C-alpha positions as CSV (number, residue, x, y, z in Angstrom):
1,M,-9.1,-8.8,15.0
2,S,-12.8,-7.9,14.4
3,P,-14.6,-9.0,11.3
4,S,-14.8,-5.4,10.0
5,I,-11.1,-4.9,10.4
6,N,-10.4,-8.2,8.6
7,R,-12.7,-7.2,5.8
8,A,-11.1,-3.7,5.5
9,L,-7.5,-5.1,5.4
10,I,-8.2,-7.6,2.8
11,E,-10.2,-5.2,0.6
12,Q,-7.4,-2.7,0.9
13,S,-4.8,-5.4,-0.2
14,F,-7.0,-6.5,-3.1
15,K,-7.1,-2.9,-4.4
16,S,-3.4,-2.2,-4.0
17,K,-1.8,-5.5,-5.1
18,K,-2.0,-8.1,-7.9
19,Y,-3.6,-10.5,-5.5
20,E,-4.8,-13.0,-8.1
21,D,-1.2,-14.0,-8.8
22,L,-0.4,-14.4,-5.1
23,L,-3.3,-16.5,-3.9
24,T,-4.6,-20.0,-4.8
25,A,-8.1,-20.5,-6.0
26,R,-9.2,-21.6,-2.5
27,E,-7.4,-18.7,-0.8
28,L,-9.3,-16.4,-3.2
29,Q,-12.6,-18.0,-2.2
30,I,-11.8,-17.6,1.5
31,A,-10.7,-14.0,1.0
32,N,-13.9,-13.2,-0.9
33,G,-15.9,-14.8,1.9
34,I,-14.3,-12.3,4.3
35,I,-15.0,-9.4,2.0
36,E,-18.6,-10.6,1.8
37,G,-18.8,-10.3,5.6
38,L,-19.0,-14.0,6.3
39,S,-17.8,-15.3,9.6
40,Y,-15.1,-18.0,9.6
41,K,-17.8,-20.5,10.6
42,M,-20.0,-19.5,7.7
43,I,-17.0,-19.7,5.3
44,A,-16.3,-23.2,6.6
45,Q,-19.9,-24.2,6.0
46,K,-20.0,-22.6,2.6
47,Y,-16.9,-24.5,1.3
48,T,-17.4,-27.7,3.4
49,I,-14.2,-27.4,5.3
50,S,-13.3,-27.2,8.9
51,L,-13.1,-24.0,10.9
52,D,-9.4,-24.8,11.6
53,T,-8.8,-25.1,7.9
54,V,-10.4,-21.7,7.4
55,R,-8.0,-20.3,10.0
56,I,-5.0,-21.8,8.3
57,Y,-6.1,-20.3,5.0
58,I,-6.6,-16.9,6.6
59,K,-3.0,-17.0,8.0
60,R,-1.7,-17.9,4.6
61,I,-3.6,-15.1,3.0
62,Y,-2.4,-12.6,5.5
63,R,1.2,-13.7,5.0
64,K,1.0,-13.5,1.2
65,L,-0.7,-10.1,1.3
66,Q,1.7,-9.0,3.9
67,I,-1.0,-8.1,6.4
68,N,0.7,-8.2,9.8
69,S,-1.5,-6.2,12.0
70,K,-4.5,-3.8,12.0
71,E,-2.0,-0.9,11.4
72,N,-1.3,-2.0,7.8
């Protein structure tokens, strides 16, 4: 998915759900990084974690927010 689609999906989920209760503090940081328009690599650098770890968090965030595809 393109970065703009990622950002739009997460922003939409943040507006429509009680996301703070669903996500851990780190997941919220990662999600906010996406909303800010940061790339996965930039998020990894910002929080001093690996790119693979960012991808794992993104998958968890999508699952918790029930984002399955760009049609959501």
